[in-house]
N, C-alpha and C positions, 0 to 999 in steps of 0.2 A: 255779413252774417245774417242768416235766416232767423227771423223772430217767430216764436211760437207763443200763442196765447195760452194761459193756464186757466182752467175753469175756476171762477171765484169759489173760495171755500165758504161754507155756510157760517153765518155769524152765530156766536153762542146764544143760547136762550136768554132773552131779556136784553140783549145788546142791540143797539141800533145798527142796521146794516150799512148806513152811509150818513149823509148829511152834508151841509155846506162846509163844515170844517174838515171833512175827510181828506180833501186834496192837500191839506197842509200837514197831514201826518207824515212822519219820516219814512224814508225808504231804506231797505237793507239789500245788500248784494251778497250772495253766497256762491260757492262752487259746487256743482253736482259731481259726485263720484260715480264711477261705473259699478254695475253689479258684477260679481257678488260682493265686492268689497263694501259697497254702501249698506247692503243688508246685514253684513257681519257687524258693522259698527252700530247700526240701528238696533240689532238684537241685544248687543251689550248694553246700550242705553236703556232699552226696555227692561232689562234685568236689574240694572244697578241704580237707576234714578228713582227717587221717591215718586210713587205713582201720581200723586196730586200735582207734581211739578213737571211731569214728563209730557208736556203739551207742545213741544217743539221737536221736529225730527232731528236726528243727528245731522250736523251741518258743518261746513267750513266757512266761517265768516270772512268776507273780504272787506266790507264796509258796514258799520253798524248804524249809521245815521247820515243819510243824504236827504236834502230838502225835498219834501213832497211837492212843493210848488214848482220844482224844476223837473217834474217827471218827464216831460217831453224832451228836455235837453239830455237827461240821463239816458233815456231810450235811444236818442239819436247817437250818442257816443257809443253805446253798447252795440248798436247795429253796425258800427264801423270796425268793430274788433275782428281781426283776421287771424288771430292766433289759433294754433292747432291744438288738438287734444294732447294732454301731457301726462307723462308718467309721474305718479305721486307715490312716494314711499312712506309707509306707516312705520314709525320708529317706536321703540319701547315706551310703555306707558309712563306718565309723569304724575306724581302725587302733587295735588294743588292745594292741600290744606284741608279742604272739605269735599274733595272729589278727586277724579282721575280724568286725565285727557291723554290723547295720543298725538304727539307732535308729528308733523308732516314735513317731508322734504320734497321740494319740487322747484328747481331753479326757474323753469319757465313760468310757473305760477307767480313767483316773486317778481319776475320781470313784467308780467301782465298787470299785476296789481300796482306796481310802481308807475306804469304808464297811465293807468286810470287815475291814480292819486295825483299825478301831475296835472291831468286835465281838470280835476275837481278840487285842486288845492285850496281854493277860496271858500269851499264849502266844508272842509273837513273839521270835525270836532276833535278835541284833545285826544279822545280814545282812538280815533282813526288816524291821528298823526303819529301815534306811537310806532315803534318798529314792528313790522309785520311778522308775526310768528304763527303760521298756519297750524291749526290743530283741530281735533274733533273731541268734544267733551262727551264722555259716556257716563259720568257721575258728577253730581254737584249737590250742594245744600244738605249734606249728611254730616254726621259727627266725624271728627278727625279719626277716631278709632275705626269706624266703619270704612272710611276712605282708605286708611292704611291697610286694612285687611283686604279690601278689593284690589288695591295696588299690588300687594304681595301676590295675590292669586294670579292677576293678569301678567305679572312680570315673570313668573316661574315658567321657564322653558320658552319664553317669547322669542320669536325669530322675526325680524323685520320683513314686511311683505309689501307688495306693490299693487296698485290699482291705476286707474286713469281718471283724470279730470275731464269731463265730457261736455259740460255746459255751464253757463252763468245763469243764475236764477235771481230774478228781481222780485222783491216782496214789499208790501206796505205794512208797517207796524200800526196796529189798530188801537193801541193805547191801553192804559190800565183798566178803563171802564169796560173794555171788551174781554177782560181776562188776560190781557197781554198777547192777544192772538196776532198772527200774521195773515195777510191776504196775499195769495200768490198772484203775481201780475204777468210776468213774461219769462220764457225760457229762451236763452240764446245759445244754440249748439255751437261748440267749437269745431273747427275744420278737421277733416280727417288728416292725420299726419302722413308724410311721404312713407312709402313702403319700407325704406331703408332706415327710418328713424327707430330709436330704441323703443322696445315694448316692455311691459311689465314682466319681471322675471319670476318672482316668488308669488304664488297665488295666496289669497287670504286663507286663514284657517277654516276648517270645515265644521268645527264644533260650536260655532256661534251664529248659525244661520237664523234669519229672522223667524219668529214664531207668530207675531201679530203686527199689524200696522199701528202707527201712532199718529194722532192728528197733529196738524200744524197748530202752534199755539203761542205760549208765552215767550216774550222776548227774553234773550239771555245776554 
């Protein structure tokens, strides 16, 4: 797998950009979705998240906490991934109590994540040992009433649609002192699938295209 460096994100005002303890801060791994699907989900997050909390881009979490001290070993394992880009189906929205998320279906992603989890089993936190249920959160930390209303709107006329998982993204969590921001480290593109493999069937909806970018930030 080809590794791509991601330009470091600027530290928030007043936060130290590094320091001797930075290497011990935990790592996160997410799945990158193809456009325009990624932009559709980002636009919904921009619209529904409390603005002061919307400091993390719409994402698909694979691992929430890998040891920062093992960055070299984590990178080495990710460089060995040979999996191809995969079809990811976005299912009807789910009410989560104080927000809304979209469950995702992708058998190939479940298999890839299981293989990585096996490699890193001695590092996994209780959260990362739970059953993997891929999803994208577009709303959180609002009142149950607001969340129910958003869920009802998003559910009306919803038709499952498909996109692709295109890359693995490695991040460093910079801690509460930084405002909970993430630092982008590496992008690991997934291989092009064979021509006869299944392709996304239903395109994402056109009424939720992104209107503005959102900075990477608070850990969720």
